[in-house]
C-alpha positions in Angstrom: 7.8 10.1 32.0 7.5 8.7 28.3 10.8 9.7 26.1 10.2 12.0 23.6 11.9 11.3 20.1 12.9 13.8 17.7 11.7 13.5 14.5 15.0 11.8 12.1 13.3 12.6 8.8 15.1 16.1 8.4 18.4 14.7 8.9 18.1 12.4 5.9 17.4 15.4 3.9 20.7 17.4 5.5 22.5 14.1 4.7 21.8 14.8 1.1 19.9 11.5 1.3 16.2 13.0 0.2 14.4 14.1 -2.7 17.0 12.8 -5.0 16.5 14.2 -8.3 15.7 12.0 -11.2 15.9 13.4 -14.8 15.1 10.5 -17.1 14.0 6.9 -16.6 14.6 3.7 -18.1 12.7 0.4 -16.8 14.2 0.5 -13.2 17.1 2.4 -14.1 17.2 6.2 -13.7 19.2 9.2 -14.3 20.3 11.7 -11.7 22.9 14.4 -12.2 24.8 12.4 -14.6 24.8 9.2 -12.4 22.9 5.9 -13.1 20.9 4.4 -10.2 18.8 1.2 -9.8 15.5 2.1 -8.5 14.3 0.1 -5.6 11.8 3.1 -4.3 8.9 2.4 -6.8 6.3 0.1 -5.7 5.1 -0.7 -9.6 4.9 -4.0 -8.6 3.4 -5.5 -11.9 5.8 -3.3 -14.4 2.7 -2.2 -16.5 4.0 1.3 -16.3 5.8 1.7 -19.4 3.5 -1.0 -21.4 1.8 1.0 -24.6 -1.5 -0.3 -23.7 -1.8 2.3 -20.7 -1.1 5.3 -23.0 -3.3 4.1 -25.8 -6.4 3.5 -23.7 -5.8 6.7 -21.7 -5.5 8.7 -25.0 -8.7 7.3 -26.3 -10.4 8.2 -23.4 -9.3 11.7 -23.1 -10.2 12.3 -26.8 -13.9 11.2 -26.0 -14.2 12.9 -22.6 -11.7 15.9 -23.1 -8.7 16.3 -20.3 -11.2 16.8 -17.1 -14.9 16.4 -16.5 -15.3 19.3 -14.0 -18.4 18.4 -12.5 -18.9 16.9 -9.1 -20.3 13.5 -9.6 -23.7 14.3 -7.5 -24.1 17.3 -10.7 -23.2 14.9 -13.6 -21.8 11.8 -13.6 -20.0 10.6 -16.9 -20.7 6.7 -17.6 -16.9 6.1 -18.0 -17.1 6.7 -14.0 -19.9 4.4 -12.9 -18.5 1.7 -16.0 -15.2 1.3 -14.0 -16.6 0.9 -10.7 -19.3 -1.9 -12.0 -16.1 -3.4 -13.6 -14.0 -3.5 -10.5 -17.1 -4.6 -8.5 -17.3 -7.5 -11.1 -13.7 -7.8 -10.8 -13.7 -8.5 -7.1 -17.2 -9.7 -6.6 -17.7 -7.1 -4.1 -20.5 -4.8 -2.9 -20.7 -1.4 -4.7 -17.8 0.4 -5.4 -16.6 4.2 -5.1 -14.0 5.9 -7.0 -11.7 8.3 -5.3 -8.4 10.1 -6.1 -6.3 8.4 -3.5 -6.3 6.1 -0.5 -5.4 9.3 1.8 -8.7 11.2 0.4 -10.6 8.1 0.9 -9.9 7.5 4.5 -10.5 11.0 5.5 -14.1 10.9 3.5 -15.2 7.7 4.1 -14.1 7.0 8.1 -15.5 9.9 9.8 -18.7 9.0 7.7 -18.8 5.5 8.9 -17.6 6.0 12.2 -20.4 8.6 13.4 -20.7 8.7 17.3 -19.4 5.2 17.5 -16.3 3.6 18.1 -13.1 2.9 16.1 -10.8 0.0 17.0 -7.4 1.0 15.6 -4.6 -1.4 15.1 -1.4 0.0 16.9 0.4 -0.2 13.9 -1.9 0.6 10.9 -0.9 3.3 8.2 -0.5 6.9 9.2 -3.1 8.1 6.7 -5.9 5.5 8.3 -5.0 6.9 11.8 -4.9 10.2 10.8 -8.6 9.7 9.3 -9.5 7.9 12.5 -8.3 11.1 14.5 -10.3 13.2 12.2 -13.4 10.8 13.5 -12.7 11.3 17.0 -12.7 15.3 16.5 -16.5 14.5 15.0 -17.6 12.7 17.7 -16.4 8.8 17.4 -14.5 7.2 20.1 -11.0 6.1 19.1 -9.4 2.8 20.5 -6.1 1.4 19.9 -5.2 -2.4 20.1 -2.1 -4.0 20.2 -0.9 -4.8 16.6 -2.2 -8.0 15.3 -3.4 -9.0 18.9 -6.7 -10.7 18.4 -7.0 -11.1 22.3 -6.6 -7.6 23.1 -8.9 -6.4 20.0 -11.6 -8.5 21.5 -11.5 -7.6 24.9 -11.6 -3.9 24.0 -14.7 -4.8 21.7 -16.6 -6.6 24.6 -15.9 -3.4 26.7 -17.9 -1.4 24.1 -20.4 -4.0 22.9 -23.3 -2.1 23.3 -22.1 0.9 21.1 -22.8 1.3 17.7 -21.4 1.6 15.2 -17.8 -0.5 15.5 -15.3 -0.1 13.0 -11.9 -2.3 12.9 -9.2 -0.5 11.3 -6.0 -2.4 10.2 -3.7 -2.6 6.7 -4.2 -5.5 4.6 -0.3 -6.1 4.2 1.8 -3.6 6.4 4.4 -1.9 4.7 7.6 -2.5 6.5 7.0 -6.0 7.9 4.7 -7.1 5.0 2.6 -8.9 8.0 -0.9 -10.0 6.6 -3.9 -9.0 8.5 -5.8 -12.0 10.0 -8.7 -11.3 7.8 -10.8 -14.6 8.7 -10.4 -14.1 12.5 -10.9 -10.4 12.1 -14.3 -10.9 10.3 -15.2 -13.5 13.0 -14.8 -10.7 15.6 -17.1 -8.5 13.4 -19.6 -11.1 13.2 -19.6 -11.6 17.1 -19.8 -8.0 17.9 -21.7 -6.5 15.2 -18.7 -4.7 13.6 -17.6 -3.8 10.3 -13.8 -4.1 9.0 -12.0 -1.2 7.5 -9.1 -2.5 5.3 -6.5 -0.4 3.7 -4.9 -3.0 1.2 -2.6 -0.4 -0.5 0.1 -3.3 -1.2 -1.7 -6.1 -1.5 -4.3 -5.3 -4.5 -2.9 -6.6 -7.2 -0.3 -8.6 -5.8 -2.2 -11.1 -3.6 -5.0 -13.3 -5.0 -7.0 -16.4 -4.6 -5.9 -19.9 -4.0 -2.0 -19.5 -2.7 0.1 -22.7 -3.1 3.5 -23.9 -3.3 3.8 -22.8 -6.8 2.3 -19.5 -6.2 2.5 -17.9 -2.8 0.5 -14.7 -3.9 -2.1 -16.7 -4.8 -4.2 -15.7 -8.4 -5.8 -12.8 -10.0 -4.4 -10.0 -8.2 -7.6 -9.1 -6.3 -5.8 -8.5 -2.9 -6.3 -9.6 0.8 -9.9 -10.4 0.9 -9.3 -13.0 -2.1 -6.2 -14.2 -0.5 -8.2 -15.5 2.5 -11.1 -16.4 0.4 -13.6 -14.3 2.4 -16.8 -12.1 1.5 -17.0 -8.5 1.3 -20.1 -8.7 3.3 -18.9 -6.9 6.4 -15.6 -5.4 4.6 -15.0 -1.7 3.5 -12.1 -2.4 1.1 -9.9 0.3 0.3 -7.0 0.3 -1.8 -5.4 2.0 -5.4 -4.2 1.2 -8.8 -1.4 3.6 -7.7 1.0 0.5 -6.7 0.9 -2.7 -8.2 -1.3 -1.6 -11.4 1.2 1.2 -12.1 -1.6 4.4 -12.3 -3.5 6.4 -10.1 -7.1 6.1 -8.7 -8.3 4.8 -5.3 -11.6 3.1 -4.7 -13.8 1.8 -1.6 -15.9 -0.8 -1.5 -19.3 -0.6 0.4 -20.1 -4.0 2.8 -22.9 -5.8 1.1 -24.8 -5.9 4.3 -24.0 -2.4 5.2 -27.5 -0.5 5.4 -26.9 3.2 4.0 -25.5 4.7 1.0 -21.9 6.3 1.4 -22.1 8.6 -2.1 -23.8 11.5 -0.4 -21.5 11.5 2.5 -18.1 11.3 1.0 -16.3 14.8 0.9 -14.3 13.9 -2.2 -17.6 12.5 -4.3 -19.5 15.7 -3.0 -17.3 18.6 -3.5 -14.3 17.4 -6.2 -14.0 17.1 -10.0 -13.4 13.3 -10.4 -10.3 11.6 -12.0 -9.2 12.8 -15.6 -10.2 10.6 -17.9 -6.8 9.8 -19.3 -6.3 8.5 -15.8 -9.6 6.4 -15.7 -8.4 4.8 -19.2 -5.2 3.7 -18.1 -7.5 2.2 -14.8 -9.5 0.2 -17.6 -6.1 -0.7 -19.4 -4.3 -2.1 -16.5 -7.3 -4.3 -15.7 -7.2 -5.4 -19.2 -3.4 -6.1 -19.1 -3.8 -8.1 -15.2 -6.5 -10.4 -17.4 -4.0 -11.1 -20.2 -0.4 -10.9 -18.5 -1.0 -10.5 -14.8 -0.3 -14.0 -13.8 3.1 -14.4 -15.9 4.2 -10.9 -14.3 3.4 -12.0 -10.4 5.2 -15.3 -11.4 8.2 -13.1 -12.5 7.7 -10.9 -9.5 7.8 -13.7 -7.2 11.0 -15.3 -8.8 12.7 -11.9 -8.7 12.3 -11.1 -5.1 12.6 -14.5 -3.7 16.1 -14.6 -5.3 16.6 -11.2 -3.5 15.4 -12.2 -0.2 17.5 -15.4 0.0 20.4 -13.5 -1.1 20.0 -11.0 1.8 19.2 -13.3 4.3 22.6 -15.5 3.2 24.5 -12.6 4.5 22.8 -13.2 7.7 21.1 -9.3 7.4 18.2 -8.5 9.7 15.5 -8.7 7.0 11.6 -8.6 7.4 9.5 -10.5 4.7 6.7 -12.4 4.4 6.0 -15.2 1.8 8.4 -13.2 -0.5 6.3 -10.3 -0.8 7.8 -7.8 -2.9 8.6 -5.3 0.0 11.8 -6.2 1.9 12.8 -4.3 4.7 16.4 -4.7 5.9 16.8 -3.2 9.3 20.4 -1.2 9.5 20.3 0.2 13.4 20.8 3.6 14.2 20.4 6.5 12.2 23.9 7.4 11.9 24.2 4.0 10.7 21.4 4.2 8.1 23.3 7.1 6.9 26.5 5.4 6.5 25.5 2.7 4.4 22.9 4.7 2.5 25.9 7.1 1.5 27.6 4.0 0.2 24.6 2.4 -1.4 24.5 5.9 -3.7 27.9 5.6 -4.6 27.3 2.0 -5.7 24.3 3.4 -7.8 21.9 1.8 -5.7 18.6 3.4 -4.3 16.1 1.9 -2.0 13.3 3.6 0.4 15.2 4.9 3.5 13.1 4.5 6.8 13.5 6.5 9.9 11.8 7.5 13.0 8.8 8.3 13.0 8.0 5.8 10.4 10.1 3.1 12.4 11.7 3.0 16.0 14.4 5.4 16.2 17.2 2.5 16.6 15.6 0.1 13.9 16.2 2.3 11.0 17.0 0.7 7.2 16.4 0.4 4.0 12.8 -0.6 2.2 13.1 -2.2 -1.2 10.4 -2.4 -3.4 10.8 -5.2 -6.2 8.8 -5.4 -9.4 8.7 -7.5 -12.1 10.6 -5.2 -14.5 13.6 -5.6 -12.0 16.4 -8.0 -13.5 18.4 -10.7 -12.3 21.5 -8.8 -13.1 20.2 -5.9 -11.2 19.7 -8.0 -8.1 23.0 -9.7 -8.7 24.6 -6.3 -8.7 22.8 -4.9 -5.6 23.4 -8.2 -3.8 27.2 -7.8 -4.6 27.5 -4.1 -3.5 25.5 -4.6 0.0 27.8 -7.5 0.7 31.2 -5.2 0.2 29.4 -2.1 1.9 28.9 -4.3 4.9 32.6 -5.7 5.0 33.8 -2.2 4.9 31.2 -0.5 7.6 32.4 -0.6 11.3 29.7 0.3 13.5 30.3 1.6 17.1 28.2 -0.1 19.7 25.4 1.5 20.9 25.3 2.1 24.5 
C-alpha cells in the first residue's frame, strides 16, 4: 500500500514561518514589525523593480488608455496589446504571441485546447500549474501519461506506445524551480520531429536570465530570451509559455504558437475570449522592461551571475547539501525533515534572513529546505552576512538522527 504523506505547509504556518507581513521595502531589505530582513523570496532576477522607467512608461500608457480597457479582445482589441505581442515575437524570433495575465491562466487556457482528444506526455516533476492544466485536459477527453523526470528513454517508449494518436503534446519545465535542471530541449525536439508531437515548455524561470551563446564568461548566455534561445533551437514545434513576472519584474504572461502549428489559438483560449486584458499601466511596464533589457540587461545578468556564484561557492564551502545548476539564481539548500527545517528557519529569522521554505508536497517529506532567489539588487554585504549567519546557525543546531 502506498504511503500517504501529510501536507506539511500548514505546519509552517502554525510555527509562525508563513505569510510574514512586510510593511516596507528598500531594495532587497524589507521591514516586518520593526525588524529588518534580507529578502531571498523574490525572483525579480534583473532588479528592474525600482527602475523609474517602469513607472514612467506605465503612467504614459495609463494616461492614454485609462486604468482598464474593459473589453474582451475578441470584441475590441486596443493596439497596445497587438503591438506588444509583435514586439515579443520579434524579440524571440518565434511564431505568433498571445498575451495572458499569468502562466497559470495560460496553461489552463491552452493545454486543453491543444490536447483535444489526443495524448499529453507530462514530465513527472513538471510544475504543479502545468500538471493541473494537464489534468483538466484529461477531464475534457485527452489521455495523460507521465514519464520519469528527464528520462528520454522512458518518454520515447511511451511516445511509441501512442504513435498512432494525434495530437501529441510533451509538457516540461524549461528550468525546474527547485533543482534548476534545464530541460534537454534539443533532444525533446528531436523526439517531437520523430513522433509528430508538439513541445510545451513552461519557462517561468529561464526567461530573462538565459539566452543565446553561453560561454565561460557568461554561463547564462546573452539576450535574456530564455531556454529555447539558450539551446539555439527554433520555435517551429514549441509552445513557449512564460511571464515577465520573474526576471523582468512586472506582470503579464504570454505563449508563442509554433510556426508549424496549423490552427489559430485565439478563439480557443478561455482567457482571451472571456477576460478583460491586462491594465494599460502593466502593458507599459512590460514595454519598459523590454527597453531596459536592451539597455542594461547584459550588465544586470553579469551582476546576477557574480553574486550568485559567490553565494553558491560559500554554501558549498560549508559542505551544505545545495542543488544548483551553472550558478543559476535559484539555490535550494536541503536541510532534511520538517522539524529540522522549522528549527533552522526560526534561527534564520532571528538573524534577519528570509528565504522561501519548501516542504511536502512541494518537495519530498524528508527533503525539506530553503529556496534562495538571487537578484542583481542583492549586495556582497548581504551575501556575506547571510553566509556568516548560516555558518553560525549550523554550528548551533544538533539534529537527532532520523530512524
